[in-house]
C-alpha positions as CSV (number, residue, x, y, z in Angstrom):
1,X,-105.4,0.0,-15.4
2,X,-107.2,-3.2,-14.6
3,X,-110.6,-1.8,-15.7
4,X,-108.9,-1.3,-19.1
5,X,-108.4,-4.9,-19.6
6,X,-111.1,-6.6,-21.7
7,X,-111.2,-10.3,-21.0
8,X,-111.9,-13.0,-23.9
9,X,-112.8,-16.5,-24.0
10,X,-109.3,-17.4,-25.8
11,X,-107.4,-19.7,-23.8
12,X,-105.0,-18.1,-21.4
13,X,-101.3,-18.1,-21.9
14,X,-98.0,-17.5,-20.0
15,X,-95.9,-15.0,-21.4
16,X,-92.5,-13.2,-20.3
17,X,-92.7,-9.1,-21.4
18,X,-89.1,-9.0,-21.6
19,X,-88.3,-10.6,-24.4
20,X,-90.1,-10.2,-27.6
21,X,-90.7,-14.3,-28.3
22,X,-92.4,-14.1,-24.9
23,X,-90.2,-17.0,-23.6
24,X,-88.2,-16.4,-20.7
25,X,-84.6,-16.4,-20.0
26,X,-81.7,-16.1,-17.8
27,X,-80.0,-13.2,-19.8
28,X,-83.3,-11.3,-20.1
29,X,-83.9,-12.0,-16.1
30,X,-80.5,-10.0,-15.5
31,X,-80.8,-7.4,-17.8
32,X,-84.2,-6.6,-16.4
33,X,-82.6,-6.7,-12.7
34,X,-79.6,-4.5,-13.8
35,X,-81.1,-2.3,-15.8
36,X,-84.4,-2.1,-15.6
37,X,-85.1,-3.7,-18.7
38,X,-83.4,-1.6,-20.6
39,X,-80.2,-1.6,-22.1
40,X,-78.0,1.6,-22.5
41,X,-78.0,2.6,-26.4
42,X,-74.5,3.1,-26.2
43,X,-73.7,-0.3,-25.4
44,X,-74.5,-1.5,-28.6
45,X,-73.2,1.9,-30.4
46,X,-69.3,0.9,-29.0
47,X,-69.4,-1.9,-32.2
48,X,-70.1,1.1,-34.8
49,X,-66.5,3.1,-33.8
50,X,-64.1,3.2,-36.1
51,X,-61.4,1.1,-34.0
52,X,-59.4,-2.0,-34.5
53,X,-61.4,-5.2,-33.1
54,X,-59.6,-5.5,-30.2
55,X,-60.4,-1.6,-29.1
56,X,-64.6,-2.6,-29.7
57,X,-64.0,-5.3,-27.0
58,X,-61.9,-3.1,-24.4
59,X,-64.7,-0.4,-24.6
60,X,-67.3,-3.1,-24.2
61,X,-65.6,-4.0,-20.8
62,X,-65.3,-0.7,-19.9
63,X,-68.9,-0.2,-20.6
64,X,-70.2,-3.1,-18.3
65,X,-67.5,-2.3,-15.7
66,X,-65.7,-5.1,-16.3
67,X,-62.3,-3.7,-17.0
68,X,-59.8,-5.3,-14.4
69,X,-59.3,-2.4,-12.4
70,X,-57.7,-2.9,-9.2
71,X,-61.2,-2.4,-7.4
72,X,-62.8,-4.7,-10.0
73,X,-59.6,-7.2,-8.9
74,X,-60.4,-6.7,-5.3
75,X,-63.8,-8.3,-6.1
76,X,-62.1,-11.3,-6.9
77,X,-59.0,-11.4,-4.3
78,X,-57.7,-9.5,-1.5
79,X,-55.4,-6.3,-2.6
80,X,-53.6,-4.0,0.0
81,X,-53.2,-1.3,-2.5
82,X,-56.2,-0.1,-4.7
83,X,-54.7,3.2,-5.4
84,X,-54.7,5.0,-9.0
85,X,-50.9,4.6,-10.6
86,X,-51.5,8.1,-11.8
87,X,-52.7,9.9,-8.8
88,X,-53.3,8.1,-4.8
89,X,-57.2,7.6,-5.6
90,X,-58.9,4.4,-5.3
91,X,-58.8,3.0,-9.3
92,X,-62.1,2.6,-10.6
93,X,-63.5,2.9,-14.5
94,X,-64.3,6.6,-13.7
95,X,-61.5,7.9,-12.0
96,X,-58.9,6.1,-14.6
97,X,-60.1,7.4,-17.6
98,X,-61.9,10.7,-16.4
99,X,-61.7,12.1,-12.9
100,X,-57.6,11.7,-12.3
101,X,-55.7,14.7,-13.3
102,X,-53.8,12.8,-16.1
103,X,-56.8,12.1,-18.5
104,X,-58.3,15.3,-17.2
105,X,-56.0,17.1,-19.4
106,X,-55.6,15.0,-22.1
107,X,-59.5,15.4,-22.6
108,X,-58.9,19.2,-22.4
109,X,-56.4,19.0,-25.2
110,X,-59.2,17.0,-27.1
111,X,-62.0,19.7,-26.4
112,X,-59.5,22.7,-27.6
113,X,-58.8,20.9,-30.9
114,X,-62.7,20.0,-31.5
115,X,-64.2,23.0,-30.2
116,X,-66.4,21.4,-28.4
117,X,-67.6,20.9,-24.4
118,X,-66.6,17.0,-24.7
119,X,-67.7,16.3,-20.8
120,X,-65.9,14.9,-18.3
121,X,-67.8,11.6,-17.6
122,X,-68.1,8.5,-19.2
123,X,-71.9,9.5,-20.3
124,X,-70.5,12.7,-21.5
125,X,-68.0,10.1,-23.7
126,X,-70.7,7.7,-24.6
127,X,-73.5,10.2,-26.0
128,X,-71.1,10.9,-29.2
129,X,-70.9,7.4,-30.2
130,X,-74.6,7.5,-30.7
131,X,-74.2,10.1,-33.7
132,X,-71.4,8.4,-35.2
133,X,-71.7,9.2,-38.6
134,X,-71.0,13.1,-37.8
135,X,-68.5,12.3,-35.2
136,X,-66.3,9.6,-36.9
137,X,-63.0,11.1,-36.2
138,X,-63.8,12.5,-32.9
139,X,-64.9,8.8,-31.7
140,X,-62.0,7.4,-32.8
141,X,-59.6,9.9,-31.0
142,X,-61.8,9.3,-27.4
143,X,-61.6,5.4,-28.0
144,X,-58.2,5.7,-28.9
145,X,-57.0,8.2,-25.7
146,X,-58.7,5.6,-23.5
147,X,-56.9,2.9,-25.0
148,X,-53.5,4.8,-24.4
149,X,-54.4,5.6,-20.8
150,X,-54.9,1.7,-20.3
151,X,-51.8,0.6,-21.8
152,X,-49.7,3.5,-19.8
153,X,-51.1,2.3,-16.6
154,X,-50.4,-1.2,-17.5
155,X,-46.7,-0.3,-18.5
156,X,-46.6,1.4,-15.3
157,X,-47.8,-1.8,-13.4
158,X,-45.9,-4.6,-15.2
159,X,-42.9,-3.0,-16.9
160,X,-42.1,-0.9,-14.3
161,X,-41.9,1.9,-16.6
162,X,-41.6,5.3,-15.0
163,X,-43.8,8.2,-15.0
164,X,-42.5,11.3,-16.4
165,X,-45.4,14.0,-17.6
166,X,-48.4,14.1,-19.7
167,X,-46.6,14.1,-22.7
168,X,-45.7,10.2,-22.0
169,X,-49.4,9.8,-23.0
170,X,-49.7,12.7,-25.6
171,X,-47.3,10.7,-27.4
172,X,-48.5,7.2,-27.3
173,X,-51.8,9.2,-28.4
174,X,-50.6,10.4,-31.6
175,X,-48.3,7.4,-32.5
176,X,-51.8,5.4,-32.1
177,X,-53.8,7.6,-34.2
178,X,-51.3,7.4,-37.2
179,X,-51.3,3.4,-36.9
180,X,-55.1,3.8,-37.1
181,X,-55.0,5.8,-39.9
182,X,-55.7,2.8,-42.1
183,X,-59.0,2.5,-40.8
184,X,-59.9,5.5,-42.0
185,X,-62.2,6.4,-45.1
186,X,-60.9,9.1,-47.3
187,X,-63.5,11.9,-46.4
188,X,-62.3,11.7,-42.8
189,X,-58.7,11.1,-43.0
190,X,-57.8,15.0,-43.6
191,X,-59.7,15.6,-40.7
192,X,-57.7,12.7,-38.3
193,X,-54.8,14.2,-39.9
194,X,-55.6,17.8,-38.5
195,X,-55.8,16.0,-35.0
196,X,-52.6,15.0,-35.1
197,X,-50.9,17.8,-36.5
198,X,-52.4,19.6,-33.6
199,X,-51.7,17.2,-30.9
200,X,-48.0,17.3,-32.4
201,X,-47.9,20.8,-32.0
202,X,-49.3,20.1,-27.9
203,X,-46.0,18.0,-27.4
204,X,-43.8,20.3,-28.3
205,X,-45.5,23.4,-26.3
206,X,-44.4,23.4,-22.1
207,X,-46.7,21.7,-19.9
208,X,-49.8,22.6,-18.6
């Protein structure tokens, strides 16, 4: 590499190679240390999903592992109980939204409806965000499921709501998607209606 360098008579200058303008900054240093200078592509893709603005913020916090899970709260204050409210394992982002038995069942419902192997972890879900133009309704349903999982978790934690079955989460998902229909373009509204109908049919089936 050194042999390829050609020296010239120009004046030397200190250039920070991790920014386009060549100037150093704390933010660029943080990105370099945290992501080796590479920002995951799905971080920017979050803002293009067809959801309300507060859901964009929620997803951005989740992408950056800033959601106030019990494991994240334990970094700020002492918590005795770090267990998930759905299942008795440590409450992390990956566990609550993907690995826990409750969201796992819900992801299976969406996989069957869309006839796609949607995956079972954050990276598998986020890959569909990048091709949002082709998967508008799919990404909206993804975001709605994660938001409903979080809201129901908070109701269990703060409102003392009693857990009954996965149908609690399924019903909440259906209501959320109906409320978000106003955000859909006419070209995507029919597909979203079909998804809601399929979820409603599953709501009346025996528990899996």
